Backbone as CSV, one residue per row, in Angstrom:
resi,resn,N_x,N_y,N_z,CA_x,CA_y,CA_z,C_x,C_y,C_z
1,MET,22.651,10.300,9.708,21.761,11.081,8.860,21.261,10.249,7.677
2,THR,22.083,9.337,7.192,21.663,8.536,6.037,20.498,7.624,6.399
3,TYR,20.505,7.091,7.623,19.404,6.213,8.009,18.093,6.983,8.160
4,LEU,18.188,8.233,8.608,16.986,9.063,8.699,16.424,9.335,7.299
5,LYS,17.308,9.682,6.381,16.884,9.933,5.001,16.300,8.663,4.373
6,LEU,16.968,7.546,4.603,16.493,6.270,4.074,15.149,5.883,4.674
7,SER,14.945,6.146,5.962,13.666,5.810,6.580,12.540,6.689,6.039
8,LEU,12.839,7.943,5.743,11.813,8.811,5.146,11.466,8.355,3.730
9,TYR,12.478,7.986,2.942,12.221,7.460,1.593,11.431,6.157,1.656
10,SER,11.759,5.325,2.634,11.038,4.059,2.799,9.589,4.311,3.183
11,LEU,9.365,5.286,4.037,8.000,5.622,4.442,7.190,6.150,3.266
12,VAL,7.809,6.967,2.432,7.121,7.472,1.234,6.805,6.321,0.287
13,ALA,7.758,5.412,0.114,7.519,4.251,-0.748,6.398,3.379,-0.186
14,GLY,6.360,3.205,1.121,5.291,2.439,1.746,3.942,3.108,1.585
15,LEU,3.905,4.426,1.707,2.653,5.167,1.552,2.135,5.093,0.120
16,VAL,3.022,5.282,-0.842,2.612,5.229,-2.254,2.121,3.819,-2.610
17,THR,2.829,2.798,-2.141,2.423,1.419,-2.418,1.079,1.106,-1.787
18,THR,0.860,1.540,-0.560,-0.402,1.282,0.116,-1.565,1.994,-0.568
19,VAL,-1.352,3.219,-0.992,-2.407,3.951,-1.705,-2.745,3.249,-3.014
20,ALA,-1.724,2.784,-3.719,-1.969,2.072,-4.980,-2.721,0.766,-4.738
21,LEU,-2.323,0.017,-3.725,-3.014,-1.241,-3.422,-4.465,-1.005,-3.005
22,ALA,-4.703,0.021,-2.198,-6.074,0.330,-1.780,-6.914,0.781,-2.976
23,ALA,-6.336,1.559,-3.876,-7.076,2.018,-5.058,-7.422,0.849,-5.978
24,PHE,-6.464,-0.051,-6.195,-6.751,-1.220,-7.038,-7.758,-2.144,-6.374
25,SER,-7.715,-2.242,-5.057,-8.711,-3.031,-4.340,-10.100,-2.425,-4.505
26,LEU,-10.170,-1.108,-4.445,-11.447,-0.415,-4.637,-11.972,-0.594,-6.053
27,LEU,-11.093,-0.531,-7.037,-11.517,-0.770,-8.421,-12.014,-2.208,-8.601
28,GLY,-11.360,-3.154,-7.959,-11.819,-4.542,-8.008,-13.184,-4.712,-7.360
29,LEU,-13.415,-4.006,-6.260,-14.731,-4.063,-5.613,-15.815,-3.481,-6.517
30,MET,-15.490,-2.399,-7.197,-16.469,-1.783,-8.099,-16.826,-2.723,-9.244
31,ALA,-15.836,-3.425,-9.762,-16.081,-4.319,-10.889,-16.795,-5.598,-10.466
32,ALA,-16.632,-6.007,-9.214,-17.166,-7.295,-8.774,-18.481,-7.195,-8.013
33,THR,-19.046,-6.007,-7.893,-20.295,-5.840,-7.148,-21.438,-5.571,-8.126
34,PRO,-22.224,-6.604,-8.466,-23.301,-6.397,-9.431,-24.599,-5.889,-8.784
35,ASP,-24.759,-6.047,-7.494,-26.023,-5.704,-6.834,-26.044,-4.245,-6.401
36,VAL,-27.218,-3.646,-6.501,-27.425,-2.293,-6.002,-27.972,-2.413,-4.587
37,GLY,-27.512,-1.551,-3.708,-27.958,-1.591,-2.326,-27.082,-2.479,-1.468
38,ARG,-25.850,-2.629,-1.860,-24.941,-3.513,-1.157,-23.669,-2.767,-0.789
39,ARG,-23.125,-3.085,0.375,-21.856,-2.493,0.823,-20.830,-3.609,0.956
40,VAL,-19.679,-3.431,0.303,-18.601,-4.410,0.381,-17.322,-3.687,0.804
41,GLU,-16.475,-4.420,1.517,-15.214,-3.864,1.983,-14.057,-4.643,1.376
42,GLY,-12.957,-3.954,1.167,-11.776,-4.580,0.593,-10.511,-4.119,1.281
43,PHE,-9.398,-4.708,0.890,-8.077,-4.438,1.455,-8.106,-4.565,2.972
44,PHE,-8.516,-5.753,3.413,-8.584,-6.109,4.837,-9.541,-5.209,5.617
45,GLY,-10.594,-4.756,4.979,-11.592,-3.919,5.637,-11.228,-2.446,5.677
46,ALA,-10.252,-2.031,4.898,-9.808,-0.635,4.939,-10.665,0.282,4.077
47,VAL,-11.082,-0.184,2.907,-11.873,0.646,2.000,-13.232,-0.005,1.770
48,PHE,-14.227,0.816,1.457,-15.550,0.270,1.189,-16.123,0.861,-0.089
49,PHE,-17.047,0.103,-0.666,-17.786,0.530,-1.846,-19.241,0.193,-1.584
50,GLU,-20.118,1.171,-1.757,-21.536,0.986,-1.451,-22.379,1.612,-2.551
51,THR,-23.389,0.898,-2.965,-24.350,1.460,-3.914,-25.683,1.610,-3.198
52,VAL,-26.269,2.775,-3.334,-27.547,3.084,-2.681,-28.555,3.442,-3.766
53,PRO,-29.668,2.697,-3.847,-30.667,3.033,-4.873,-31.386,4.338,-4.539
54,LEU,-31.563,5.179,-5.566,-32.311,6.428,-5.395,-33.756,6.243,-5.842
55,ASP,-33.946,5.700,-7.026,-35.273,5.339,-7.521,-35.095,4.142,-8.445
56,ALA,-36.041,3.878,-9.298,-35.989,2.669,-10.135,-34.854,2.701,-11.151
57,ASP,-34.461,3.883,-11.596,-33.466,3.973,-12.662,-32.119,4.547,-12.230
58,ALA,-31.991,4.940,-10.987,-30.759,5.621,-10.580,-30.264,5.100,-9.239
59,PHE,-28.982,5.214,-9.064,-28.374,4.877,-7.780,-27.155,5.769,-7.573
60,THR,-26.699,5.816,-6.356,-25.504,6.589,-6.042,-24.436,5.647,-5.487
61,MET,-23.190,5.993,-5.737,-22.068,5.185,-5.261,-21.323,5.950,-4.173
62,ASN,-21.024,5.252,-3.097,-20.233,5.819,-2.016,-18.970,4.983,-1.866
63,VAL,-17.841,5.646,-1.777,-16.566,4.976,-1.532,-15.858,5.729,-0.415
64,GLY,-15.030,5.005,0.308,-14.302,5.683,1.374,-13.440,4.733,2.170
65,VAL,-12.907,5.266,3.250,-12.063,4.494,4.152,-12.918,4.007,5.308
66,ALA,-12.989,2.686,5.465,-13.770,2.108,6.556,-12.947,2.027,7.831
67,SER,-11.667,1.720,7.713,-10.790,1.614,8.873,-9.379,2.012,8.445
68,GLY,-8.737,2.798,9.249,-7.397,3.249,8.916,-6.288,2.310,9.364
69,TRP,-6.598,1.393,10.273,-5.570,0.494,10.797,-4.912,-0.376,9.728
70,PRO,-5.680,-1.018,8.839,-5.000,-1.805,7.805,-4.102,-0.965,6.898
71,LEU,-4.498,0.263,6.647,-3.676,1.148,5.821,-2.373,1.507,6.542
72,LEU,-2.475,1.789,7.829,-1.292,2.125,8.612,-0.347,0.930,8.726
73,ILE,-0.896,-0.229,9.011,-0.070,-1.431,9.148,0.601,-1.769,7.820
74,SER,-0.136,-1.670,6.727,0.436,-1.945,5.409,1.553,-0.967,5.082
75,THR,1.353,0.302,5.374,2.378,1.303,5.123,3.649,0.996,5.908
76,LEU,3.505,0.642,7.179,4.670,0.354,8.010,5.375,-0.929,7.581
77,VAL,4.613,-1.948,7.190,5.229,-3.204,6.745,6.011,-2.991,5.451
78,VAL,5.414,-2.304,4.500,6.113,-2.053,3.229,7.337,-1.155,3.464
79,ALA,7.191,-0.133,4.307,8.327,0.750,4.598,9.449,-0.031,5.276
80,GLY,9.111,-0.899,6.204,10.125,-1.722,6.864,10.821,-2.648,5.891
81,PHE,10.063,-3.243,4.993,10.648,-4.131,3.988,11.606,-3.371,3.070
82,VAL,11.198,-2.200,2.619,12.057,-1.392,1.740,13.322,-0.972,2.491
83,PHE,13.179,-0.547,3.737,14.319,-0.109,4.538,15.330,-1.239,4.714
84,VAL,14.851,-2.405,5.130,15.748,-3.550,5.356,16.398,-4.002,4.058
85,THR,15.644,-4.008,2.974,16.191,-4.413,1.683,17.310,-3.479,1.237
86,VAL,17.126,-2.180,1.386,18.153,-1.224,0.969,19.380,-1.311,1.871
87,VAL,19.169,-1.493,3.177,20.305,-1.617,4.094,21.114,-2.869,3.764
88,ILE,20.450,-3.994,3.502,21.158,-5.224,3.138,21.892,-5.046,1.809
89,PHE,21.247,-4.404,0.846,21.884,-4.168,-0.447,23.141,-3.309,-0.299
90,ARG,23.055,-2.263,0.495,24.222,-1.406,0.708,25.352,-2.167,1.402
91,TRP,25.015,-3.001,2.369,26.022,-3.786,3.067,26.697,-4.771,2.111
92,LEU,25.904,-5.445,1.295,26.470,-6.379,0.327,27.360,-5.669,-0.688
93,LYS,26.947,-4.477,-1.084,27.732,-3.700,-2.043,29.079,-3.292,-1.437
94,SER,29.082,-2.860,-0.193,30.338,-2.483,0.448,31.202,-3.717,0.737
95,TYR,30.580,-4.830,1.056,31.311,-6.078,1.273,31.993,-6.526,-0.012
96,ARG,31.263,-6.434,-1.122,31.835,-6.775,-2.424,33.005,-5.868,-2.778
97,ALA,32.849,-4.569,-2.517,33.919,-3.612,-2.798,35.153,-3.931,-1.952
98,GLY,34.932,-4.330,-0.710,36.052,-4.712,0.143,36.752,-5.972,-0.356
99,LEU,35.979,-6.930,-0.823,36.579,-8.149,-1.370,37.378,-7.855,-2.632
100,LEU,36.835,-7.011,-3.484,37.529,-6.689,-4.735,38.791,-5.869,-4.478
101,SER,38.770,-4.973,-3.519,39.960,-4.177,-3.235,41.030,-5.024,-2.536
102,GLY,40.647,-6.024,-1.766,41.614,-6.899,-1.114,42.203,-7.930,-2.063
103,ALA,41.524,-8.232,-3.156,42.001,-9.241,-4.106,43.031,-8.670,-5.063
104,ALA,43.086,-7.362,-5.203,43.995,-6.756,-6.186,45.416,-6.648,-5.716
């Protein structure tokens, strides 16, 4: 049961991290796109930012998800990393406790 709980926590951590990375990538695209009428993609093609001119003085901005695969892969990679890191940490902690109890 602990591994199931840990995998769910890892998945949530991976999802939150991926959303934050995609949002910061989108903010970077917004800051780095000076041209109107241009579409740029970021975070490995997962998110896009597009400006569409309406008339001489106005334009509209479109943002969204261009492809879900990079988001899914990023979520799974981060979740796997968090899961393995916590499992190794717990093992090292129990190993240390065993060494300390055997030394006394």
